[in-house]
C-alpha positions as CSV (number, residue, x, y, z in Angstrom):
1,X,45.5,10.2,-5.4
2,X,41.4,9.9,-5.3
3,X,39.8,10.7,-8.5
4,X,37.2,13.6,-8.9
5,X,34.2,11.5,-8.3
6,X,35.9,10.1,-5.0
7,X,36.7,13.4,-4.0
8,X,33.3,14.9,-4.5
9,X,31.7,11.9,-2.6
10,X,34.2,12.6,0.4
11,X,33.2,16.0,0.5
12,X,29.6,15.0,1.5
13,X,30.9,12.5,4.2
14,X,30.3,13.8,7.8
15,X,33.3,12.8,10.1
16,X,31.4,13.0,13.3
17,X,28.9,10.5,12.1
18,X,31.5,8.3,10.6
19,X,33.2,8.1,14.2
20,X,29.8,7.5,15.8
21,X,29.2,4.6,13.4
22,X,32.6,3.1,13.7
23,X,32.4,3.2,17.6
24,X,28.9,1.6,17.2
25,X,30.5,-1.2,15.0
26,X,33.4,-1.5,17.3
27,X,30.9,-2.1,20.3
28,X,28.7,-4.7,18.4
29,X,31.9,-6.5,17.6
30,X,32.8,-7.1,21.2
31,X,34.7,-4.1,22.5
32,X,32.9,-3.0,25.7
33,X,35.2,0.0,25.9
34,X,36.5,-0.8,29.5
35,X,39.7,0.6,28.2
36,X,39.0,4.1,26.8
37,X,42.7,4.7,26.0
38,X,42.8,1.2,24.0
39,X,39.4,2.0,22.0
40,X,40.5,5.5,21.4
41,X,43.6,4.2,19.6
42,X,41.7,1.6,17.8
43,X,39.3,4.2,16.3
44,X,42.0,6.9,15.7
45,X,40.3,9.4,17.8
46,X,41.2,11.1,21.2
47,X,39.7,10.2,24.5
48,X,37.6,13.4,24.8
49,X,36.0,12.7,21.6
50,X,35.4,9.2,22.6
51,X,33.6,10.1,25.9
52,X,31.5,12.5,24.1
53,X,30.3,9.9,21.5
54,X,29.5,7.4,24.4
55,X,27.6,10.0,26.3
56,X,25.6,11.1,23.2
57,X,24.9,7.4,22.1
58,X,23.8,6.5,25.5
59,X,21.4,9.5,25.7
60,X,19.8,8.4,22.3
61,X,19.8,4.7,24.0
62,X,21.9,3.3,21.0
63,X,24.3,1.9,23.8
64,X,23.6,1.2,27.4
65,X,25.9,0.4,30.3
66,X,26.6,-3.0,31.3
67,X,27.3,-2.3,34.8
68,X,29.5,-0.3,37.1
69,X,32.9,0.0,35.4
70,X,31.9,-2.7,33.0
71,X,31.8,-0.8,29.7
72,X,28.7,-0.5,27.3
73,X,26.9,-2.7,24.9
74,X,24.4,-2.2,22.0
75,X,21.2,-0.6,23.4
76,X,17.6,-1.2,23.0
77,X,17.1,2.0,20.9
78,X,19.3,0.9,18.2
79,X,18.0,-2.8,18.4
80,X,14.5,-1.7,18.1
81,X,15.4,0.6,14.9
82,X,17.0,-2.4,13.3
83,X,14.1,-4.7,14.3
84,X,11.6,-2.2,12.8
85,X,13.6,-2.0,9.6
86,X,13.5,-5.7,9.3
87,X,9.8,-5.8,10.4
88,X,9.2,-3.5,7.3
89,X,10.6,-6.2,4.9
90,X,8.5,-9.0,3.5
91,X,10.3,-11.7,5.1
92,X,9.6,-10.6,8.6
93,X,6.0,-9.7,8.0
94,X,5.5,-12.9,6.3
95,X,7.2,-15.0,9.1
96,X,5.4,-13.4,12.2
97,X,2.2,-15.2,12.3
98,X,3.9,-18.5,11.1
99,X,6.6,-18.5,13.7
100,X,4.1,-17.3,16.5
101,X,2.0,-20.5,15.5
102,X,5.1,-22.6,15.5
103,X,6.0,-21.6,19.1
104,X,2.4,-22.3,20.3
105,X,2.2,-25.6,18.5
106,X,5.6,-27.0,19.7
107,X,5.3,-25.1,23.2
108,X,9.0,-23.9,22.3
109,X,10.7,-20.6,21.8
110,X,10.8,-19.9,18.0
111,X,13.2,-17.5,16.1
112,X,13.9,-16.2,12.7
113,X,17.5,-15.5,11.8
114,X,19.5,-14.2,8.7
115,X,23.0,-14.5,7.6
116,X,25.3,-11.5,8.0
117,X,28.9,-12.3,7.1
118,X,29.9,-15.1,9.1
119,X,27.3,-14.6,11.9
120,X,23.5,-15.5,12.1
121,X,21.5,-12.6,13.5
122,X,18.4,-12.9,15.3
123,X,15.7,-10.7,13.8
124,X,12.5,-12.1,15.4
125,X,11.7,-14.2,18.6
126,X,8.3,-15.6,19.6
127,X,7.7,-17.6,22.7
128,X,4.8,-19.9,23.6
129,X,2.1,-18.5,25.9
130,X,2.4,-21.1,28.6
131,X,5.9,-22.5,27.7
132,X,8.1,-23.7,30.9
133,X,11.2,-22.4,29.2
134,X,11.4,-18.9,27.5
135,X,14.5,-18.1,25.4
136,X,16.3,-15.0,26.8
137,X,17.9,-14.3,23.4
138,X,17.3,-10.9,22.1
139,X,16.4,-9.6,18.8
140,X,20.0,-8.2,17.1
141,X,21.9,-11.1,18.8
142,X,24.6,-12.6,16.8
143,X,26.1,-16.1,16.9
144,X,28.8,-17.6,14.7
145,X,26.9,-19.2,11.9
146,X,29.1,-22.3,11.6
147,X,28.4,-23.3,15.2
148,X,24.4,-22.2,15.5
149,X,21.8,-24.3,14.1
150,X,20.0,-21.5,12.0
151,X,23.7,-20.6,10.4
152,X,24.6,-24.1,9.7
153,X,21.1,-24.9,8.0
154,X,21.6,-21.7,5.8
155,X,25.3,-22.7,4.9
156,X,24.2,-26.2,4.1
157,X,22.0,-25.0,1.2
158,X,24.8,-22.8,-0.1
159,X,27.5,-23.9,-2.6
160,X,30.4,-25.3,-0.9
161,X,32.8,-22.8,-2.7
162,X,30.6,-19.9,-1.6
163,X,30.9,-21.3,1.9
164,X,34.6,-21.7,1.5
165,X,35.0,-18.2,0.3
166,X,32.8,-16.8,3.0
167,X,35.1,-18.2,5.8
168,X,38.4,-17.6,4.0
169,X,40.7,-16.0,6.5
170,X,37.9,-16.2,9.2
171,X,38.8,-18.6,12.2
172,X,36.3,-21.2,13.1
173,X,36.2,-20.8,16.7
174,X,34.8,-23.5,18.9
175,X,31.9,-23.2,21.1
176,X,31.9,-26.6,22.4
177,X,34.5,-29.4,21.8
178,X,31.9,-30.6,18.9
179,X,32.0,-27.5,16.8
180,X,33.8,-27.6,13.5
181,X,37.0,-26.0,13.6
182,X,38.3,-26.8,10.0
183,X,36.6,-26.2,6.8
184,X,36.6,-30.1,6.1
185,X,34.9,-30.6,9.5
186,X,32.4,-27.7,8.5
187,X,31.5,-28.9,5.0
188,X,31.2,-32.5,6.5
189,X,28.7,-31.1,9.1
190,X,27.0,-29.1,6.5
191,X,26.4,-32.1,4.2
192,X,24.7,-34.2,7.0
193,X,22.5,-31.2,7.8
194,X,21.6,-30.9,4.0
195,X,20.8,-34.5,3.8
196,X,18.5,-34.4,7.0
197,X,16.9,-31.0,5.9
198,X,17.3,-29.9,9.4
199,X,20.0,-29.0,11.7
200,X,19.8,-30.2,15.0
201,X,21.6,-29.3,18.5
202,X,21.6,-30.6,21.9
203,X,23.2,-28.6,24.8
204,X,24.9,-26.3,22.2
205,X,25.4,-22.9,24.0
206,X,23.8,-23.9,27.2
207,X,23.6,-27.3,28.8
208,X,20.3,-28.8,28.8
209,X,18.9,-26.7,26.0
210,X,18.3,-28.2,22.6
211,X,17.1,-26.7,19.1
212,X,16.4,-27.6,15.5
213,X,16.5,-25.4,12.5
214,X,15.3,-25.3,8.9
215,X,16.0,-22.8,6.1
216,X,13.7,-20.5,4.3
217,X,14.1,-20.0,0.5
218,X,13.2,-17.0,-1.8
219,X,11.5,-17.0,-5.2
220,X,15.0,-17.8,-6.9
221,X,15.5,-20.8,-4.3
222,X,18.3,-19.0,-2.6
223,X,18.5,-19.8,1.2
224,X,17.7,-16.4,2.7
225,X,17.0,-16.9,6.3
226,X,16.2,-19.9,8.9
227,X,14.0,-20.6,11.5
228,X,14.5,-22.7,14.8
229,X,12.8,-23.7,17.9
230,X,14.6,-24.2,21.1
231,X,13.9,-25.3,24.7
232,X,15.0,-27.6,27.5
233,X,16.3,-31.0,26.1
234,X,13.7,-32.8,28.2
235,X,11.1,-31.0,26.0
236,X,12.4,-33.0,23.2
237,X,12.7,-36.4,24.7
238,X,11.3,-39.5,22.8
239,X,11.3,-40.1,19.0
240,X,7.8,-39.3,18.4
241,X,8.1,-35.9,20.2
242,X,11.2,-35.1,18.2
243,X,9.5,-36.2,15.0
244,X,6.6,-33.9,15.6
245,X,9.0,-30.9,16.3
246,X,11.0,-31.6,13.2
247,X,8.1,-31.8,11.3
248,X,6.5,-28.7,12.6
249,X,9.9,-26.8,11.9
250,X,10.2,-28.0,8.3
251,X,6.4,-27.3,7.4
252,X,6.5,-23.9,8.8
253,X,9.9,-23.1,6.8
254,X,8.3,-24.4,3.8
255,X,5.2,-22.4,4.5
256,X,7.0,-19.2,4.6
257,X,9.2,-20.0,1.6
258,X,6.1,-20.7,-0.3
259,X,4.5,-17.2,0.7
260,X,7.7,-15.8,-0.4
261,X,7.5,-17.3,-4.0
262,X,9.5,-20.2,-3.6
263,X,8.1,-22.9,-6.1
264,X,10.4,-25.9,-5.4
265,X,9.4,-29.4,-4.9
266,X,8.1,-30.3,-1.3
267,X,11.4,-31.1,0.5
268,X,12.0,-34.6,1.8
269,X,12.8,-34.1,5.2
270,X,13.9,-36.6,8.2
271,X,12.9,-34.6,11.1
272,X,14.1,-37.1,13.5
273,X,17.8,-37.1,12.4
274,X,20.0,-35.9,15.1
275,X,23.3,-34.1,14.7
276,X,24.7,-33.9,18.4
277,X,27.0,-30.9,18.8
278,X,27.2,-30.5,22.6
């Protein structure tokens, strides 16, 4: 039986708002609602209520249709709201000019990501003015942290026990044959990333695309975010070019960290170190 405090709190909850929130979360986690009956059962509501929620959320641009009979995905209205919330925080405001400069300096697409559970969430994207390759990843996109370079470099700077707790019971799904699929494989990969100071990837989610990421620290020395640059693998060709890219990413991450109050020693980076994951 709920105690008096729980009963009082539940009296102020709005069931329609809860249902809408649960539906949004369900869609964000991958259910495109192509099977109305299955989604209604999963949410514990009837199909009429589900249809009303979908219609309302689409009208508010919180979701958008993928295509004819292809279901729904999170819409630009909700993504924009989330991006605005992130932008109001010191992290993103501090990072914007630095990441824009990084994109222009390297002639590559640059991104900022934060860890949310076992995912990395993209909260900022900047593209070079005259870049040949422009990343099509959207703010609000989620990638598995154990596989994506920004997730890897954040995890690499966390205590191993914390990483093991985070992924306890969470399957490490492969994105390529080189993705770590066991905790031992993951901790080995993270140790290499930590030693390098950067996480590298070649052809990870898309053939011919490379990327490299560095961690961003707060005043307490905690890794709170990461940034990366990505582009065609040919744009990374040559040791000198890779070294310049790696150094630019490391220096930009350190600049943002210091602006956020991080006072640690200058990190010893080896920007040319390559961890091939695809």
